[in-house]
N, C-alpha and C positions, 0 to 999 in steps of 0.2 A: 310544504317544501323540506323543511327541517326532517320530518319521519322520513321522506321519499330517501333522501339523502343517508340517513343514518341504516336504512334499511341496502342501499344501492351500496356504503362501506361494509355491512357484514356479510351480504352476498344474497340477502332474502330475495324472494321474490314477491312482486305485488302482485298479489292474486285476486282474481275476481271468482266469482262462482256462476256459471252458466253452464248448458248443458254440452259445451265442447272441452271444458278444461275442468271440470269437477275433479276428474281422477287423477289426473297429473298435480295440480295445482294446490290437493289437501295434505301430500307430505312434508310440503313446505311452511305451513301453517305454524308459526312460533310466534313467543310473545317478545317483544325486546325487552331488552332488564329494565323494570320498573315500568314499563309501559302495557298498561291491559289489552287483553283483546278485545276489541271494538267489532261487534257482528251484527249487523241488521237484520230487523227482519227476512225481509225477503232474500239477502245471504243464507242464511240459516235456512230456511225454504228451499232453497236450490241443492243445498247441502243435503238436506233429509229427503228431498226428491231425486237422489243422485243413481245408479245405475246400482241393482242391490245383488248381493252383500255389499255394504257400504266399506269400504275399503279403507279406514283411518288409523291407520296404525303407527303411531309414534307422535301422532296430532295432536298440537295441545288445546284444548277446548278447556281450561279454566275459567270458571266464573260463567260460562254459559251455562244459559237457562234452556235447558231440554226436557221439562216437565211436558211429561204425555208421550215423548216422541218415539216413534218406533225404530231400534236401534237393534233388531231381531237379526241374528246370525251376521251382526258386521263386526269386524276386525277390529278391536281398539285395541290391542295387543302392545303394550308399552306407551300407551296414549295417557296424556296429562289431565287428568278431571278432575284435579282440585277444587274444591270448591263449588263444583258443579251441580246445579239442579235436576235432577232427576227423577224427579217425584213421579209414580205411576206410569214411567217409563218402561218399555215394552223391550229389554236384552234379552231375549231368550235364544239358548244357543249361541250368544254372544260370546268373545273371545277377547279378554280383558287380562289376559297373563300381564304380570308383572306392567299393570297399569298403576298409574298413581291416584286413588278415590279418597283420599284424606282431606277431610270435613268435608263429603258431599252429601247433600240429601238427597237418599231415596225412598223415603217412606212410600211405600204399597207396590215399589218396583217389581217388575215379572222377572227374574234372573233364573225361570227356570233351564235347569240344564248347560248353563253358562260356563265358561272356564275362564274363574279368578283365581290362577295358580298363581302364588309370590303378587300376589297384588295388596298395594297398602289400602286398606280399609279403615285405617284408624281413624278414631275421631267422626265416623260414617253416622247417621241414621238411616237406619234400615228398617224402621218402624214397620210391621205389618209385610216385608219385603218377601215373595217367594223366593225362598234360595232352594227350592225343592231340585233333587238331583242334580244341585250345583257342584263346582271342585275348587273347594277353597285351601285346598292344600298348601301349607306353607303360608298362607297368607297371615296380613297383620291385622288383626280382628282388637289392639290395644284400646278404647274409649270407646269401642264400634256400640251402638242400640239397637238390640237385633229383638225388644220386645215384640212379642207377638207377630214372628218374621218365620215361615214355615221351613224349618229345615231339613225336613224329612230326606231322607237318599243321600244327602248334600255331603261330600268327603271332605274330611276337616283335617286328618292328617296331619302333622307339624304346626298346623295352623295357629298361630301365637295369640295369646290373650293377655289382658290384666284384671287385676280385682273390680275395676271402673266398668268394664264391658260388660254389657245387658243384656243375658239371655231369656229366650221363650221361657213362661214357668215351665217347670220340669225338665228342662232340658242339661242332662250333663255332658259338658263341654269335655270333660275327661275321658268319658268313656267314648266317645266320639272321635278320640286320638288327638284333638288341641291340648296346645303346651300353655299352662299360666307361667309367665313370668312377672319377676318381680317390679 
């Protein structure tokens, strides 16, 4: 009851994920201040089985377990994926422009051809991820772990990183157009 009132007071819609309202209600998924998002396995399954490509622009999916999820070609631009678990997820050709992935685990995730322009990838774990052909221009890669990642053909012009960023062996971020920040 209390959470229902808070949703009403802040104008949030209570959402249910079914085949009729997935597309409309996903735009309204938000976390109330201090309240972690609760999503059941059934709701998550309904979300992922929605019409493709998924339209998740600006959605708050922070700390959700999306390991091995297929989000290929999904529009996640501006989405909050802070602390989300995306190990072995498929994000081929997905749009993650200006998305917040701070602290996300993305081990062996497939970002082939994805757009991550101006995305916050700080403190992410991208070990063994496929970022081939991905657009990482102006992305924040501070504290990111990219050990063993495939960065062939990735666009890194203007991407920022710090001395704590871990790159694949032999990779030269400066030559790829990335900018070292203090």
